[in-house]
C-alpha positions as CSV (number, residue, x, y, z in Angstrom):
1,M,48.7,78.4,140.5
2,F,48.5,79.1,136.7
3,P,47.7,76.3,134.3
4,D,50.4,77.2,131.8
5,E,53.0,79.7,130.8
6,G,50.5,81.6,128.6
7,H,48.3,82.5,131.6
8,Q,51.3,83.5,133.7
9,A,52.5,85.8,130.9
10,E,49.1,87.4,130.6
11,R,48.9,87.9,134.4
12,Q,52.4,89.5,134.4
13,F,51.3,91.8,131.5
14,W,48.4,93.2,133.5
15,I,50.6,93.7,136.5
16,D,53.2,95.6,134.4
17,L,50.4,97.6,132.7
18,Y,49.1,98.5,136.1
19,F,52.4,100.2,137.0
20,R,52.6,101.9,133.6
21,V,49.2,103.5,134.1
22,L,50.1,104.4,137.7
23,R,53.2,106.3,136.5
24,E,51.0,108.3,134.0
25,M,48.5,109.1,136.8
26,D,51.3,110.4,139.0
27,K,52.1,113.0,136.3
28,Q,48.6,114.5,136.3
29,P,47.8,117.1,139.0
30,F,44.1,116.2,138.8
31,F,44.7,112.9,140.7
32,R,46.8,114.5,143.4
33,R,44.3,117.4,143.8
34,C,41.3,115.0,144.1
35,G,43.2,112.4,146.2
36,L,42.4,109.6,143.7
37,W,44.4,106.4,143.1
38,Y,43.3,103.2,141.3
39,D,43.1,99.6,142.2
40,G,44.2,98.1,138.9
41,L,42.6,97.2,135.6
42,T,40.0,94.4,135.4
43,P,39.6,93.1,131.8
44,K,36.0,92.1,131.1
45,R,35.6,91.8,127.3
46,Y,38.1,90.7,124.7
47,Y,37.2,91.9,121.2
48,L,39.6,89.7,119.2
49,L,38.8,89.4,115.5
50,D,41.1,88.4,112.6
51,G,41.7,91.3,110.3
52,V,40.9,94.2,112.6
53,P,42.9,95.7,115.5
54,S,42.0,94.1,118.7
55,R,40.6,95.7,121.8
56,I,40.1,94.7,125.4
57,T,37.7,96.6,127.6
58,G,37.0,96.5,131.3
59,V,36.7,98.5,134.5
60,V,39.0,100.5,136.8
61,W,38.1,101.2,140.4
62,M,39.2,104.7,141.3
63,M,39.6,105.2,145.0
64,G,39.3,108.5,146.9
65,T,39.4,109.4,150.5
66,R,35.6,109.3,150.8
67,H,34.3,107.5,147.7
68,N,35.0,104.9,145.0
69,E,34.3,105.4,141.3
70,K,33.9,102.9,138.5
71,W,35.7,104.0,135.4
72,K,36.0,102.3,132.0
73,F,39.2,101.3,130.3
74,S,40.1,100.2,126.8
75,L,43.3,98.5,125.8
76,I,43.9,99.0,122.1
77,L,46.2,96.5,120.4
78,T,47.9,97.3,117.1
79,F,47.4,93.9,115.6
80,S,44.5,91.5,115.0
81,T,44.3,88.1,116.7
82,S,41.7,85.3,116.8
83,G,41.9,84.6,120.5
84,R,43.7,85.2,123.8
85,A,45.9,82.1,123.3
86,D,47.3,83.7,120.2
87,I,48.5,86.8,122.0
88,A,52.2,86.8,122.9
89,W,51.7,88.6,126.2
90,S,55.3,88.7,127.1
91,D,56.1,90.5,123.9
92,L,53.8,93.4,124.7
93,L,55.7,96.3,126.2
94,P,53.7,98.5,128.4
95,A,56.6,100.9,128.7
96,E,55.8,101.8,125.0
97,A,52.2,102.4,125.7
98,N,50.4,105.6,125.0
99,V,48.1,106.2,128.0
100,V,45.2,108.7,127.8
101,I,43.4,109.4,131.0
102,A,40.2,111.4,130.7
103,P,38.8,112.2,134.2
104,E,35.9,114.1,132.7
105,K,34.7,110.9,130.9
106,K,36.0,108.6,133.7
107,E,37.9,106.6,131.1
108,I,41.4,105.3,130.6
109,E,42.6,104.3,127.1
110,V,45.9,102.5,126.5
111,R,47.3,102.1,123.0
112,L,50.2,99.7,122.8
113,G,53.1,100.2,120.5
114,Q,52.5,103.9,119.8
């Protein structure tokens, strides 16, 4: 199904991060009050430049009882890298992520290693 171990590791990272963000959402009364849940993170753009911290942006579909909303997300890495193949996905620990959920902006930001 996956061409190599690197792709499998990246896929597993996004699955693990999904559950990490879900745990953070469960802590916030806003989501219970509004009946919102989310359908995972979909990475769209990888900003990977040597010498500057890397960032991955994408979309999050928030689901409600009567509507869906498209939110933005950013994943901030604490290191620089020149490409996806250089990222050691299995070494990134979502349990140590700082998750900031801003319902008023419809944004989720995840900072790894902080």
